[in-house]
C-alpha atoms as a printed R data frame, in Angstrom:
    type eleno elety resid chain resno        x       y      z
1   ATOM     1    CA   MET     A     1 -116.125 -12.041 33.647
2   ATOM     2    CA   LYS     A     2 -113.190  -9.625 32.633
3   ATOM     3    CA   THR     A     3 -111.993  -9.422 29.512
4   ATOM     4    CA   LEU     A     4 -108.169  -9.623 28.988
5   ATOM     5    CA   THR     A     5 -108.159  -5.880 28.364
6   ATOM     6    CA   GLN     A     6 -109.762  -4.832 31.318
7   ATOM     7    CA   LYS     A     7 -108.066  -7.481 33.439
8   ATOM     8    CA   LEU     A     8 -104.540  -5.943 32.207
9   ATOM     9    CA   SER     A     9 -106.045  -2.324 32.884
10  ATOM    10    CA   THR     A    10 -106.840  -3.107 36.417
11  ATOM    11    CA   ALA     A    11 -103.104  -4.540 36.922
12  ATOM    12    CA   ALA     A    12 -101.582  -1.239 35.415
13  ATOM    13    CA   ALA     A    13 -103.768   0.690 37.813
14  ATOM    14    CA   SER     A    14 -102.946  -1.363 40.562
15  ATOM    15    CA   VAL     A    15  -99.233  -0.781 39.811
16  ATOM    16    CA   ALA     A    16  -99.825   2.990 39.082
17  ATOM    17    CA   LEU     A    17 -101.660   3.119 42.670
18  ATOM    18    CA   ALA     A    18  -98.813   1.387 44.579
19  ATOM    19    CA   ILE     A    19  -96.016   3.620 42.971
20  ATOM    20    CA   ALA     A    20  -97.859   6.547 43.627
21  ATOM    21    CA   ALA     A    21  -98.304   5.166 47.506
22  ATOM    22    CA   ASN     A    22  -94.719   4.798 47.591
23  ATOM    23    CA   ALA     A    23  -93.817   7.900 46.187
24  ATOM    24    CA   ALA     A    24  -95.806   9.548 49.072
25  ATOM    25    CA   SER     A    25  -93.236   7.729 51.495
26  ATOM    26    CA   ALA     A    26  -90.036   8.163 49.121
27  ATOM    27    CA   GLU     A    27  -86.846   8.886 49.918
28  ATOM    28    CA   LYS     A    28  -85.968  12.169 48.094
29  ATOM    29    CA   TRP     A    29  -82.739  12.552 46.953
30  ATOM    30    CA   ASP     A    30  -81.034  15.317 45.372
31  ATOM    31    CA   MET     A    31  -78.436  14.693 42.881
32  ATOM    32    CA   PRO     A    32  -75.800  17.895 42.284
33  ATOM    33    CA   MET     A    33  -74.402  17.682 38.623
34  ATOM    34    CA   ALA     A    34  -71.497  20.090 37.423
35  ATOM    35    CA   TYR     A    35  -72.252  20.030 33.624
36  ATOM    36    CA   ALA     A    36  -75.004  22.079 31.795
37  ATOM    37    CA   ALA     A    37  -78.736  19.897 31.587
38  ATOM    38    CA   SER     A    38  -78.080  19.469 27.671
39  ATOM    39    CA   ASN     A    39  -74.627  17.924 28.334
40  ATOM    40    CA   PHE     A    40  -74.917  13.979 27.624
41  ATOM    41    CA   HIS     A    41  -73.514  13.558 31.195
42  ATOM    42    CA   SER     A    42  -76.216  15.371 32.251
43  ATOM    43    CA   GLU     A    43  -79.191  13.832 30.298
44  ATOM    44    CA   MET     A    44  -77.737  10.430 31.290
45  ATOM    45    CA   GLY     A    45  -78.095  11.511 34.803
46  ATOM    46    CA   VAL     A    46  -81.771  12.277 34.399
47  ATOM    47    CA   VAL     A    47  -82.030   8.785 32.410
48  ATOM    48    CA   PHE     A    48  -80.457   7.155 35.979
49  ATOM    49    CA   ALA     A    49  -83.007   8.899 38.305
50  ATOM    50    CA   ASP     A    50  -86.031   7.611 35.903
51  ATOM    51    CA   LYS     A    51  -84.502   4.054 36.032
52  ATOM    52    CA   VAL     A    52  -84.032   4.139 39.936
53  ATOM    53    CA   ARG     A    53  -87.509   5.381 40.211
54  ATOM    54    CA   GLU     A    54  -88.980   2.575 38.174
55  ATOM    55    CA   TYR     A    55  -86.867  -0.377 39.592
56  ATOM    56    CA   THR     A    56  -87.588   0.585 43.056
57  ATOM    57    CA   GLY     A    57  -91.103   1.258 42.569
58  ATOM    58    CA   GLY     A    58  -90.967   4.954 43.339
59  ATOM    59    CA   GLU     A    59  -89.201   4.286 46.941
60  ATOM    60    CA   ILE     A    60  -86.075   6.328 45.856
61  ATOM    61    CA   ASP     A    61  -86.967   9.586 43.881
62  ATOM    62    CA   ILE     A    62  -83.922  11.056 42.751
63  ATOM    63    CA   THR     A    63  -84.011  14.816 41.505
64  ATOM    64    CA   VAL     A    64  -81.293  15.484 39.355
65  ATOM    65    CA   HIS     A    65  -79.775  19.376 39.673
66  ATOM    66    CA   PRO     A    66  -77.511  20.128 36.409
67  ATOM    67    CA   GLY     A    67  -75.123  23.160 35.882
68  ATOM    68    CA   GLY     A    68  -73.527  23.664 39.580
69  ATOM    69    CA   SER     A    69  -77.086  24.364 40.565
70  ATOM    70    CA   LEU     A    70  -76.856  22.855 43.946
71  ATOM    71    CA   PHE     A    71  -73.192  22.523 44.680
72  ATOM    72    CA   LYS     A    72  -70.377  24.289 42.119
73  ATOM    73    CA   GLY     A    73  -68.752  21.321 40.682
74  ATOM    74    CA   GLY     A    74  -65.832  21.466 42.822
75  ATOM    75    CA   GLU     A    75  -68.050  21.194 46.059
76  ATOM    76    CA   ILE     A    76  -69.843  18.248 44.835
77  ATOM    77    CA   LYS     A    77  -67.790  15.349 46.260
78  ATOM    78    CA   ARG     A    78  -67.556  17.082 49.649
79  ATOM    79    CA   ALA     A    79  -71.037  17.559 49.880
80  ATOM    80    CA   VAL     A    80  -71.711  13.789 49.102
81  ATOM    81    CA   GLN     A    81  -69.359  12.723 51.277
82  ATOM    82    CA   THR     A    82  -70.696  14.848 54.700
83  ATOM    83    CA   GLY     A    83  -74.098  13.710 53.469
84  ATOM    84    CA   GLN     A    84  -75.350  17.262 52.479
85  ATOM    85    CA   ALA     A    85  -76.372  15.351 49.396
86  ATOM    86    CA   PRO     A    86  -76.986  11.928 49.155
87  ATOM    87    CA   ILE     A    87  -75.879  11.255 45.759
88  ATOM    88    CA   GLY     A    88  -73.715  13.660 43.177
89  ATOM    89    CA   GLU     A    89  -71.726  13.017 40.062
90  ATOM    90    CA   ARG     A    90  -68.276  14.724 39.725
91  ATOM    91    CA   PHE     A    91  -64.950  14.679 37.551
92  ATOM    92    CA   MET     A    92  -62.936  11.589 38.858
93  ATOM    93    CA   SER     A    93  -59.602  13.271 38.445
94  ATOM    94    CA   ALA     A    94  -60.757  16.524 39.558
95  ATOM    95    CA   HIS     A    95  -59.660  15.263 43.204
96  ATOM    96    CA   ALA     A    96  -56.053  13.447 42.166
97  ATOM    97    CA   ASN     A    97  -54.756  16.482 44.028
98  ATOM    98    CA   GLU     A    98  -56.245  14.530 47.437
99  ATOM    99    CA   ALA     A    99  -55.901  11.047 46.187
100 ATOM   100    CA   PRO     A   100  -53.294  10.720 43.194
101 ATOM   101    CA   LEU     A   101  -54.668   7.434 42.601
102 ATOM   102    CA   LEU     A   102  -57.750   8.720 41.196
103 ATOM   103    CA   GLY     A   103  -55.778  10.579 38.530
104 ATOM   104    CA   TRP     A   104  -55.532   7.132 36.803
105 ATOM   105    CA   ASP     A   105  -57.765   8.218 33.971
106 ATOM   106    CA   ASN     A   106  -55.621  11.367 33.084
107 ATOM   107    CA   VAL     A   107  -52.599   9.816 32.289
108 ATOM   108    CA   PRO     A   108  -51.404  10.909 29.029
109 ATOM   109    CA   PHE     A   109  -51.133   8.573 25.769
110 ATOM   110    CA   ILE     A   110  -52.026   5.144 27.841
111 ATOM   111    CA   ALA     A   111  -55.806   4.812 26.718
112 ATOM   112    CA   THR     A   112  -56.144   6.761 23.877
113 ATOM   113    CA   ASN     A   113  -59.677   5.451 22.453
114 ATOM   114    CA   TYR     A   114  -62.698   4.000 24.307
115 ATOM   115    CA   ALA     A   115  -61.950   0.094 24.179
116 ATOM   116    CA   ASP     A   116  -58.396   1.120 25.848
117 ATOM   117    CA   ASN     A   117  -60.566   3.165 28.411
118 ATOM   118    CA   GLU     A   118  -62.740   0.601 29.249
119 ATOM   119    CA   LYS     A   119  -59.622  -1.965 29.599
120 ATOM   120    CA   LEU     A   120  -58.177   0.630 31.643
121 ATOM   121    CA   TRP     A   121  -60.887   1.353 33.917
122 ATOM   122    CA   ALA     A   122  -61.198  -2.520 34.578
123 ATOM   123    CA   ALA     A   123  -57.594  -2.547 35.716
124 ATOM   124    CA   ALA     A   124  -58.405   0.159 37.766
125 ATOM   125    CA   LYS     A   125  -62.024   0.191 39.418
126 ATOM   126    CA   ASP     A   126  -61.176  -2.167 42.334
127 ATOM   127    CA   LYS     A   127  -58.364  -0.280 43.864
128 ATOM   128    CA   VAL     A   128  -60.222   3.196 42.959
129 ATOM   129    CA   ASN     A   129  -63.322   2.185 44.578
130 ATOM   130    CA   GLY     A   130  -61.448   1.108 47.507
131 ATOM   131    CA   GLN     A   131  -59.784   4.548 47.976
132 ATOM   132    CA   LEU     A   132  -63.277   6.108 47.486
133 ATOM   133    CA   ALA     A   133  -64.660   3.766 50.359
134 ATOM   134    CA   GLU     A   134  -62.208   5.302 52.382
135 ATOM   135    CA   GLN     A   135  -63.506   8.401 51.861
136 ATOM   136    CA   ASN     A   136  -67.040   7.400 52.481
137 ATOM   137    CA   LEU     A   137  -68.226   7.409 48.532
138 ATOM   138    CA   VAL     A   138  -69.616   4.573 47.051
139 ATOM   139    CA   THR     A   139  -69.567   4.356 43.183
140 ATOM   140    CA   LEU     A   140  -72.278   3.708 41.111
141 ATOM   141    CA   TYR     A   141  -71.470   4.166 37.647
142 ATOM   142    CA   THR     A   142  -68.720   6.073 35.252
143 ATOM   143    CA   CYS     A   143  -68.865   7.328 31.949
144 ATOM   144    CA   ALA     A   144  -66.309   8.806 29.716
145 ATOM   145    CA   TRP     A   145  -65.674  12.071 28.024
146 ATOM   146    CA   PRO     A   146  -64.602  12.199 24.357
147 ATOM   147    CA   GLY     A   147  -60.657  12.311 24.065
148 ATOM   148    CA   GLN     A   148  -58.814  15.068 24.715
149 ATOM   149    CA   GLY     A   149  -57.887  17.953 22.443
150 ATOM   150    CA   PHE     A   150  -56.516  21.258 22.724
151 ATOM   151    CA   TYR     A   151  -58.431  24.260 22.496
152 ATOM   152    CA   PHE     A   152  -56.669  27.972 21.136
153 ATOM   153    CA   LYS     A   153  -57.433  31.197 19.947
154 ATOM   154    CA   LYS     A   154  -54.595  31.289 17.209
155 ATOM   155    CA   PRO     A   155  -52.696  28.356 15.294
156 ATOM   156    CA   VAL     A   156  -50.516  26.012 17.497
157 ATOM   157    CA   ALA     A   157  -47.623  24.143 15.982
158 ATOM   158    CA   SER     A   158  -45.278  23.875 18.890
159 ATOM   159    CA   SER     A   159  -44.520  24.904 22.301
160 ATOM   160    CA   ALA     A   160  -43.154  28.128 20.669
161 ATOM   161    CA   ASP     A   161  -46.511  29.335 20.186
162 ATOM   162    CA   THR     A   162  -47.934  28.590 23.490
163 ATOM   163    CA   GLN     A   163  -45.530  30.673 25.782
164 ATOM   164    CA   GLY     A   164  -47.532  32.715 28.163
165 ATOM   165    CA   VAL     A   165  -50.854  31.745 27.202
166 ATOM   166    CA   LYS     A   166  -53.507  31.319 29.905
167 ATOM   167    CA   PHE     A   167  -54.659  28.494 30.416
168 ATOM   168    CA   ARG     A   168  -57.907  26.696 31.679
169 ATOM   169    CA   SER     A   169  -57.204  23.651 33.978
170 ATOM   170    CA   TYR     A   170  -59.387  21.624 35.681
171 ATOM   171    CA   ASN     A   171  -57.087  19.026 37.599
172 ATOM   172    CA   THR     A   172  -53.424  18.410 38.326
173 ATOM   173    CA   ALA     A   173  -52.833  16.898 34.833
174 ATOM   174    CA   THR     A   174  -53.920  19.614 32.801
175 ATOM   175    CA   ALA     A   175  -52.002  22.208 34.984
176 ATOM   176    CA   THR     A   176  -48.856  20.175 34.588
177 ATOM   177    CA   PHE     A   177  -49.613  20.063 30.699
178 ATOM   178    CA   ALA     A   178  -49.720  23.918 30.836
179 ATOM   179    CA   GLU     A   179  -46.683  24.211 33.084
180 ATOM   180    CA   GLU     A   180  -44.954  22.198 30.412
181 ATOM   181    CA   LEU     A   181  -45.669  23.947 27.482
182 ATOM   182    CA   GLY     A   182  -44.777  27.144 28.878
183 ATOM   183    CA   MET     A   183  -48.565  28.126 29.621
184 ATOM   184    CA   ILE     A   184  -50.069  29.953 32.744
185 ATOM   185    CA   PRO     A   185  -52.694  27.735 34.374
186 ATOM   186    CA   VAL     A   186  -56.070  28.751 35.716
187 ATOM   187    CA   GLN     A   187  -58.338  26.976 37.620
188 ATOM   188    CA   VAL     A   188  -61.804  27.437 36.304
189 ATOM   189    CA   GLU     A   189  -64.823  24.840 36.393
190 ATOM   190    CA   ALA     A   190  -66.785  24.259 33.322
191 ATOM   191    CA   ALA     A   191  -69.903  26.142 34.208
192 ATOM   192    CA   GLU     A   192  -67.874  29.287 34.550
193 ATOM   193    CA   LEU     A   193  -65.653  28.524 30.996
194 ATOM   194    CA   SER     A   194  -67.757  30.572 28.983
195 ATOM   195    CA   GLN     A   195  -67.155  33.734 30.983
196 ATOM   196    CA   ALA     A   196  -63.610  33.095 31.829
197 ATOM   197    CA   LEU     A   197  -62.883  33.247 27.854
198 ATOM   198    CA   ALA     A   198  -64.944  36.095 27.006
199 ATOM   199    CA   THR     A   199  -63.109  38.188 29.808
200 ATOM   200    CA   GLY     A   200  -59.729  36.775 29.035
201 ATOM   201    CA   VAL     A   201  -59.208  35.033 32.142
202 ATOM   202    CA   ALA     A   202  -58.347  32.024 30.282
203 ATOM   203    CA   GLU     A   203  -57.320  32.063 26.458
204 ATOM   204    CA   ALA     A   204  -57.170  28.334 25.737
205 ATOM   205    CA   PHE     A   205  -57.702  24.663 27.196
206 ATOM   206    CA   ILE     A   206  -57.510  20.857 26.829
207 ATOM   207    CA   SER     A   207  -61.013  19.151 26.775
208 ATOM   208    CA   SER     A   208  -63.224  16.798 25.067
209 ATOM   209    CA   GLY     A   209  -65.128  18.677 21.904
210 ATOM   210    CA   SER     A   210  -68.492  18.248 24.086
211 ATOM   211    CA   THR     A   211  -67.007  21.023 26.229
212 ATOM   212    CA   GLY     A   212  -66.511  23.324 22.934
213 ATOM   213    CA   TYR     A   213  -69.783  22.931 21.899
214 ATOM   214    CA   ASP     A   214  -71.939  23.199 25.390
215 ATOM   215    CA   ARG     A   215  -70.134  26.465 26.053
216 ATOM   216    CA   LYS     A   216  -69.941  27.807 22.652
217 ATOM   217    CA   VAL     A   217  -66.749  28.259 22.140
218 ATOM   218    CA   TRP     A   218  -66.080  29.454 18.665
219 ATOM   219    CA   GLU     A   219  -67.562  32.726 20.145
220 ATOM   220    CA   THR     A   220  -64.237  33.124 21.386
221 ATOM   221    CA   LEU     A   221  -61.815  30.664 20.263
222 ATOM   222    CA   THR     A   222  -60.625  29.829 16.792
223 ATOM   223    CA   HIS     A   223  -58.742  25.895 16.378
224 ATOM   224    CA   TYR     A   224  -58.967  22.670 17.994
225 ATOM   225    CA   TYR     A   225  -56.365  20.328 17.851
226 ATOM   226    CA   LYS     A   226  -57.336  16.731 17.838
227 ATOM   227    CA   VAL     A   227  -54.970  14.634 20.329
228 ATOM   228    CA   ASN     A   228  -56.737  12.099 22.280
229 ATOM   229    CA   ALA     A   229  -54.698  12.386 25.183
230 ATOM   230    CA   TRP     A   230  -56.998  10.547 27.237
231 ATOM   231    CA   HIS     A   231  -60.818   9.874 27.881
232 ATOM   232    CA   PRO     A   232  -61.504  11.056 31.334
233 ATOM   233    CA   ARG     A   233  -64.428  10.196 33.456
234 ATOM   234    CA   ASN     A   234  -67.216  11.110 35.313
235 ATOM   235    CA   TYR     A   235  -68.432   9.287 38.167
236 ATOM   236    CA   VAL     A   236  -71.797   9.033 40.038
237 ATOM   237    CA   MET     A   237  -70.799   8.499 43.842
238 ATOM   238    CA   VAL     A   238  -73.279   7.840 46.976
239 ATOM   239    CA   ASN     A   239  -72.408   8.636 50.056
240 ATOM   240    CA   LYS     A   240  -71.559   5.355 52.045
241 ATOM   241    CA   GLY     A   241  -73.478   5.270 54.904
242 ATOM   242    CA   VAL     A   242  -76.739   6.104 52.946
243 ATOM   243    CA   TRP     A   243  -75.940   3.615 50.561
244 ATOM   244    CA   ASP     A   244  -75.335   0.946 53.386
245 ATOM   245    CA   GLY     A   245  -78.660   2.011 54.885
246 ATOM   246    CA   LEU     A   246  -80.604   0.376 52.119
247 ATOM   247    CA   SER     A   247  -81.673  -2.722 51.454
248 ATOM   248    CA   ALA     A   248  -80.035  -5.599 49.820
249 ATOM   249    CA   ASP     A   249  -82.997  -5.730 47.197
250 ATOM   250    CA   MET     A   250  -83.032  -1.575 47.216
251 ATOM   251    CA   GLN     A   251  -79.180  -1.682 46.388
252 ATOM   252    CA   ALA     A   252  -79.775  -4.162 43.720
253 ATOM   253    CA   SER     A   253  -82.307  -2.233 42.095
254 ATOM   254    CA   VAL     A   254  -80.238   1.184 42.159
255 ATOM   255    CA   GLN     A   255  -77.003  -0.579 40.802
256 ATOM   256    CA   LYS     A   256  -79.141  -2.286 38.172
257 ATOM   257    CA   ALA     A   257  -80.173   1.317 37.216
258 ATOM   258    CA   ALA     A   258  -76.451   2.282 37.630
259 ATOM   259    CA   ASP     A   259  -75.195  -0.347 35.343
260 ATOM   260    CA   GLU     A   260  -77.429  -0.060 32.504
261 ATOM   261    CA   THR     A   261  -77.073   3.780 32.361
262 ATOM   262    CA   GLY     A   262  -72.976   3.327 32.387
263 ATOM   263    CA   VAL     A   263  -73.565   1.205 29.573
264 ATOM   264    CA   ALA     A   264  -75.528   4.352 27.926
265 ATOM   265    CA   CYS     A   265  -73.701   6.658 28.660
266 ATOM   266    CA   ASN     A   266  -70.421   5.393 27.744
267 ATOM   267    CA   ALA     A   267  -72.295   4.672 24.035
268 ATOM   268    CA   LYS     A   268  -73.769   7.938 23.909
269 ATOM   269    CA   SER     A   269  -70.415   9.387 24.074
270 ATOM   270    CA   ALA     A   270  -68.643   7.370 21.488
271 ATOM   271    CA   SER     A   271  -71.918   8.295 19.262
272 ATOM   272    CA   LEU     A   272  -71.071  11.984 19.821
273 ATOM   273    CA   ALA     A   273  -67.135  12.305 19.532
274 ATOM   274    CA   ASP     A   274  -67.262  12.769 15.636
275 ATOM   275    CA   TRP     A   275  -70.663  15.017 15.509
276 ATOM   276    CA   TYR     A   276  -69.015  17.182 18.095
277 ATOM   277    CA   PHE     A   277  -66.060  17.971 15.811
278 ATOM   278    CA   GLU     A   278  -68.574  18.677 13.127
279 ATOM   279    CA   GLN     A   279  -70.217  21.389 15.507
280 ATOM   280    CA   LEU     A   280  -67.297  22.909 15.845
281 ATOM   281    CA   GLU     A   281  -66.325  23.213 12.372
282 ATOM   282    CA   ALA     A   282  -70.092  24.203 11.534
283 ATOM   283    CA   ASN     A   283  -69.424  27.294 13.526
284 ATOM   284    CA   GLY     A   284  -65.989  28.563 12.228
285 ATOM   285    CA   MET     A   285  -63.402  26.832 14.255
286 ATOM   286    CA   VAL     A   286  -60.100  24.919 12.367
287 ATOM   287    CA   VAL     A   287  -60.423  21.316 13.785
288 ATOM   288    CA   GLU     A   288  -57.445  19.387 12.859
289 ATOM   289    CA   ASP     A   289  -55.025  16.969 13.977
290 ATOM   290    CA   ALA     A   290  -51.841  18.337 16.183
291 ATOM   291    CA   ALA     A   291  -49.069  18.954 14.405
292 ATOM   292    CA   PRO     A   292  -46.552  16.449 14.189
293 ATOM   293    CA   GLU     A   293  -43.818  18.604 16.727
294 ATOM   294    CA   PHE     A   294  -46.817  19.780 18.830
295 ATOM   295    CA   LEU     A   295  -47.870  16.216 19.562
296 ATOM   296    CA   ALA     A   296  -44.394  14.535 19.727
297 ATOM   297    CA   GLU     A   297  -43.762  17.461 22.764
298 ATOM   298    CA   LEU     A   298  -47.106  16.154 24.346
299 ATOM   299    CA   GLN     A   299  -45.933  12.773 24.081
300 ATOM   300    CA   LYS     A   300  -42.694  13.431 25.981
301 ATOM   301    CA   ILE     A   301  -44.419  15.348 28.523
302 ATOM   302    CA   GLY     A   302  -46.823  12.548 28.796
303 ATOM   303    CA   ALA     A   303  -44.509  10.093 29.331
304 ATOM   304    CA   LYS     A   304  -42.716  12.349 32.135
305 ATOM   305    CA   MET     A   305  -46.401  12.491 33.574
306 ATOM   306    CA   GLN     A   306  -46.915   8.883 33.570
307 ATOM   307    CA   SER     A   307  -43.612   8.017 35.480
308 ATOM   308    CA   ASP     A   308  -44.295  10.961 37.888
309 ATOM   309    CA   TRP     A   309  -48.034   9.452 38.589
310 ATOM   310    CA   VAL     A   310  -46.571   6.430 39.491
311 ATOM   311    CA   ALA     A   311  -44.092   8.017 41.923
312 ATOM   312    CA   GLU     A   312  -46.930   9.853 43.600
313 ATOM   313    CA   ALA     A   313  -49.563   6.993 43.595
314 ATOM   314    CA   GLY     A   314  -47.292   4.267 44.458
315 ATOM   315    CA   ALA     A   315  -47.678   0.577 43.878
316 ATOM   316    CA   ASP     A   316  -51.132   0.735 43.262
317 ATOM   317    CA   ALA     A   317  -50.470   2.633 40.325
318 ATOM   318    CA   GLN     A   318  -48.350   0.765 38.920
319 ATOM   319    CA   ALA     A   319  -50.388  -2.705 39.609
320 ATOM   320    CA   ILE     A   320  -53.272  -0.851 37.366
321 ATOM   321    CA   LEU     A   321  -50.584  -0.038 34.422
322 ATOM   322    CA   ASP     A   322  -49.346  -3.754 34.977
323 ATOM   323    CA   THR     A   323  -52.807  -5.263 34.732
324 ATOM   324    CA   TYR     A   324  -53.647  -3.024 31.795
325 ATOM   325    CA   ASN     A   325  -50.809  -3.468 29.705
326 ATOM   326    CA   ALA     A   326  -51.014  -7.784 30.106
327 ATOM   327    CA   ASN     A   327  -54.573  -7.683 29.057
């Protein structure tokens, strides 16, 4: 008679053999991501891939390609839409120029902390996912960045100090901020940011402490101003045709992995927010709240951007804000 230990060992071996058999015939999914392998979004992408492999019994095997190594950041959405890659991750508001509603998370000074950002996503989720479905995409999970602040290579107390500065932008909202502050917007992907700063293509930008830490911006910049203008979100998307081709059980397994990863990723983001500031300071940067005059100017610009977004994105945008403000 087998002992309990022997039975458990036999069962474990059977499971391992089953997974190995499934892996041999698994669907192989390449997952392009725009940020460095050390960035928490990319790390959580690996966690997600591992969970999918586990929950599907190895029937879906995802390989993560961070740092724009498979497709550059600006190419990822199109690659997933057209089936060049079945799955990928991108900065959602990077697509606001083609679908203004997707800029929901970059409307300044509405949701300036994680709890409010989660509430705003809850208000926006159905309408945003409806928009993405029309573009042949299904959202699996989203994850917020820490709050956005300004990086400069000099002290800045107001817009008088920003005139003519070359400002790295990553979407329409950041370009608008630059123009309103008298700066010159320059489109630069995250993977190219260090080089752009080192060569003078860009001299300033708005982002979280995460980007500054990942890109070691203290090598070229000196000041970070806390603003918490917004908490933008990345989203992991899958090609709708690929998704629809999965069985209901397989969809449920992948979605379970996605739901768990989304929760873990947002918790990771929140836990790292202050740590990033500590690392910037430890490497010689001045990290402080924006001066009152500068903050007042930013809030005035933000109010205008909110009105412009509603006018451009229409009734769905107003409905999102109404739902958010009512809760």
